[in-house]
N, C-alpha and C positions, 0 to 999 in steps of 0.2 A: 508439474510440481514447481513451486516458486521458492527460491532460496535467496535470502538477503545477503548481498556481498559486502555492503557497507551501509551503515545507518546514518541518520541525520544527526546534526548537532543541536537541533532545536526542538521544542515541543510544539504541537499543532495549535495549542492555545497557551497563552502566557500564564504564569503564576498569578500575576495581577488580575487577569480576566477571571480566573477561577475564584480568587479572593473576593472580587466584587460580586460575582454570582452567588457565592455562598455566604456573603456578609461576614467575612473574616477580616478583623481589623488590626491584626498584629503580624509580625514576621517571624515569630518564634518557631513555626513549624513549616517554613517554606520548603524544606527538603522533603517532608512527608507529602506536601501538596504536589511537588514534582513527581513523586512516586505514584500518587493517585492519577495524575494526568497521563503518565506513561502507561500505566496499567490499563486505563480506560481506552487510550489510543490503540494499544495492542489488541484489546478485546474487539474494538470496532473494526480494525483491519482484518482480523481473523473471521469476523462475522460477515463482512461486506465485500472483501477483496479490494477495497479502496485504500490507497496509501496516503496516510494523513500528513506525513512529514517526509520531505524529499530523501530518497535513498536509491542505491544501486541494487538491482535485483536481477537474478538469472531465472528465466523460464526454461524448463527442460521437458522435451518431448522424446518419445521412444523412436519415432520414425519421421521421415520427411513429410511435411504437409504443405499444401499450398492453397490458401494462406495458412501461416502459423498464427493462431489466435492467442494473443497475450491476455489472460484473464485478470488484469489488475489495472486500476485507473487512479489518477490520470497519468498517462505515459507522457513523459517530457521529451525523451529521445531514445532511439534504438542505438546502442553503442557498438554492438558487434553480434554477428551470427557465427557460431562455432559448431563443430561436430567432432565426434570421435571416429576416426577413419577405421578401415578394416583391421589395422594393426593396433588399434586402441590409442593412437596418438591424437592429441587435440589439434585440430586445424581451424583456420579462420576463413570464412567466405569473404571474397572481395566485395567491397561496398558497391561496386558496379553491377553485381549480380543480384541485388535485391533492393526493394524500396519498402517503405512502411507508411501507414496512415493511422492516425488516431481515430478511435471509435468511441462511442459513449461507454462501452464496457472495457476499454483498454486500448488495444492496437492490433493491426494485422500486418504481418510481414509477408510480402509477395516476392516471388523469385522471377527473374528475367526469363523470357522464353528460351534464351540461349544457355541458361544455366543447366548443366548436367548434374543431377544429384549423385554425389559420390556414395559408394558402398559404405555402410556404417559398420561399426564393430558389432560382431554377432553376439547376441545374448546380453548386451549392455543396455540397462535402462537409462533414460535421459541422455541419449547419444546426440541429440540435436539441442543446442543451447542458444538462447537469445538473451544477451545482456542488455539491460535498459535502465534508464533512470525514470523514476516516477515519484509523484507526491505533490502536495500543495506547497505554496510559498510559505516562508517564515512569517508568522503573524507580527513579529516584532520589527520587521523591515518595512520601509515605505513601499506601498504598492503602486505608486504612480506609473502609469504606462505599461504595467505588467499584463500578461494575458489573463483575462477574467476566468478562463478555464482552470487556472492554477490557484484560484482563491477558494479557500475552504467554504463549502455551502453552509448557509446559516442553520439549516436543519441538522446537518452533521455536527456543526459546532455545538448546537444545543444538546444533542445526544451525548457528546463528549463531556460537556459541562454537567449534565444530569448525573452521569455515571461517576465522574471523578469526584464531584462534591459528595455524592452518596457514599462512595467508598472511603473518602477522607473522614467523613463525619461518623460512619458506622464501621469501626475497625474490628468488631467481634462478630462471630457467627450469629445468624438469626435463626429463630425456631422454624422448623420445617412446617410448610403450609402457610406461613405468614405472608400476607399479600405484599408484594414489592412493587408498588405503583411506579416508583421512579424507574426501576429497571424495565418494567413493561412499557413505559413511555419511550424510553431510549430504544428498545427493541422495535417498537412501532415506527419510530423515525428511521431507524436503520433499514427496515424492510423495504423502504422506498428506494434504497441505493444498492441493494444486494446484486452482485454480479455472480451469475451461475456459471460454473465451469462444465 
């Protein structure tokens, strides 16, 4: 289970990018454009498990695993590994007792051979917790020298622009059975990125 602990303060594409894409030439509804971008980004994150704008997330598992596989990408850093001890108190694993590696689907946390896995709280779900930061860089900030793995892929950017523009321009429900080519194009692009848990 993934739980967002703190969200980003920026959108994965800028309002100006969407206005250029959708040929919007005024600023009267910039607030609505932001809502459309946020909604499209949330939809894409839920469908693909990719984190579009940097945030802090906690992955919860019921038992100790080695490795712990984090199903969200791109992972920027593992901040802490915690667990509920047999008394239900939250404890933190020493950073010397684990290491982590980024993978195309997220990250893996591996424990040192010397690490003895403590007894977990009985009957508690999500007793093992990995806090991490994930997401792409702010598109409004200069990207010079940044890690290219943290730059939003163009196909994902296109899917986001497709959806946000469509939802901004069509604010009412559409009839059942009506072909939604824009949504289908976005879903097709997203299928290339989907992370399976």
